[in-house]
C-alpha positions, 0 to 999 in steps of 0.5 A: 745939111740937106742933099740934092741930086745932080740931076734935079729930079729926086727927093732932097735927103739928109745925110743918113738918107743920102748914105743909105740911098747912094745913087739918086732915083733920077740917076744923079749923085747926091751933093750938099745944098751948100758947102760948109766953111771950116772955122779959122780956130778949128783950122788952127787946132787941126794939127794938134788933134788925133786924126779921128778927132779931126775927122769927126770935126770936119765931117760933122757939118755934112752929118748935122741934122740927120739921125746920127749924133755928134757923139756917135760920129766921133765914136765911129771915127775913132773905131774906124781909124784904130784899124790903121797900122800907122799912128798918123793914119795917113802919114806924109813921107818926104821924098824931096826938098819940096816933094811929099807922098801922102801915104793913104795905104795904112788901112787893113786892105792897103788902099786909100779906099780904107780911109773912107770905107772903114768909116762908111761901114760903121755908118751903115751899121749904125743907121740900119740898127737905128731903123731896123732895115736891111740892105744889099750893097751892090758895087763895082771895083777896078781893084781896091774898092772891092777889098776895102768895102768887103773888109768894112762890111764883112759880118756886119748885121743887116748887110749883104754885099755883092761886089762886081770886078772885071775878070782878069783885069785886077791884080792877083793880090787885089782879087784874092783880097776880095775872093778869099774872105770867108764871110757869109754876107760877102759875094764876089762876081767876076764880070766878063768885061771892063770896069766900066761894064761893071759900073754900068751894070751897077747903075742899071740896077739902081735905075731899075726902080722896082728891082732897086726897091725890092732888093733894098739896094745901097751903094759903097762906090764913090757915088755914095756921098759919105765916101767923098766926105770922109776923104776931104779930111786928109787934104785938110790935115796934110795941107794945114801941117805943111802950111804951118811950115810956110809951104805953098801946098799943091796936090797931084792925085792919080785919078780914075773915078774922080772921087779922090781929087773931088774931095780935095776940091771940096776941102779947098772950098771949105778953107783948106790951104791948097794952092793947086789940084792936079789930075794925073791920068794914065793911058786912059786919059779922058779927064786930061783930054777933057781938061785940054779941049773942053770936050769929054769924049769916050774912048776904049779902055786900055789895060795898064799897070795901074788898073784902078785908073783904067776907066772912061766914065768917071762917075764922080766927075758928075759932081764937078759937072754939076758945079760947072753947069751952074748947079742946073740939074736939068741942063746936066741931065740933058748933057749926061743923056747926050754923053751916053747916047753919043759918047761926047759931052761939050762943057759950057764955055764958062765951065771949061774955063773954070775946070782949067782954072781950078785944076791942072792935068797931065798923063803918064805913059807906061814907060814913064811909070816904070822909070818913076818907080825905079827913080824913087827907089834909087833916089830915096830907097822907097818903093811905090806902086804904079798908081802912085808913080802916075802921080809922081810922074805928073807932079814932078813935071808940073811942079812950079818953083816954090811950090810944095807938091804932095803926091797921093800914094794910094796903094801899097806896092805889095798889091802890084808886086810884078810891076814893082819888081820889073822896075826895081828888081825888088819884090815888096812883101805883103804885111803879115796880116795878109800873108795867108791870102795865097793859101786860102780858097777863093769864093767867086761867081763868074757871070757874063756882062748881062744885066738879067744874069746879074740881077738874078744873082743879086736877087738870090743873094737878097732872098738868102 
């Protein structure tokens, strides 16, 4: 498998190269040159496998031809998913006759980001050991990527990690999960601004070729292809399990940066039995508006109770745009330049039609989120976090007769205790392994939304 940039002007790489490079030098994102198909026999055997076995099987076509052997991938997958606290790793939890939650928060940091990053951290360490290289990972987080990446990379040889988060715009639990990690290779930075500001800073550092090369930059955000590849697995395993019951399976995905639902689209392309994919937005609904109008228009970010979705520039949407532009990197590059200059991008008419054909989309207000958290607790005695509630709200509204709707439950409710308590009167408990974060000292540097200041900090980290 080889990887090309969505903007058409960067070297073609193998999986290991795309893993370590992250963002392509032309500012694009790496995508496979072709999509693999799951063998029908393998698809039939998936439900009889442990999750780590299914992961190794499904991810291998993306890795094949790189320096990573099939045996090494299988070993890393087994080690990654041994860190999860549920035997099924990503269990399905039924909350209605035709409604399930796919619980993705059983990893060490209580977020769906663990599913990919526990594997990605091991992939990085394997590749660095094989090549003798060192890297400085620079990433931005709206809450959950930060702690998941930190947990995946802490104390790993050859890696320094600098994580940017928007000051005051993540929950206290999310912040402390990052800032209380006492590992010398972990560096937290609070930026005066929004998540989009943090993401723009990261992209600007990667776009600065001399700075990027001098500091050996690498990425763990979902701009890194390995993240998306790892997320395809739970769509395949869960859709196959439900399809075996004779169900027509669709997924509603709380959507911010578009990486999670993109993985579902790729799984469907590979042959997973998925009927529909539904984008669920909060008040920051740029993707839902794009779906409705065919025009992507940037707007201000409104803080909500689901901060991981408080985004206007969904980086991974570029990978879908690449398909909607007929895989023409030059045309997409021009469109992205125009979007950055004007805040507006009009999809080609056939691309807009394809987006509406292949996806549905809707939004959930803050009031609806609170009502949904309460209704799920009242109905089945189950607590959900506000991101999950966005998905449940939209999934219930758009579910068709005879359709089984799977709503992705992306975070543990204890990460957002104030919101859950306000809706239910119940305060969710943190799992025991995280209970000490309230007493631990925080390690974080506060910086202005200024590229020079952030680059100076990153350079100092690399030099240390």
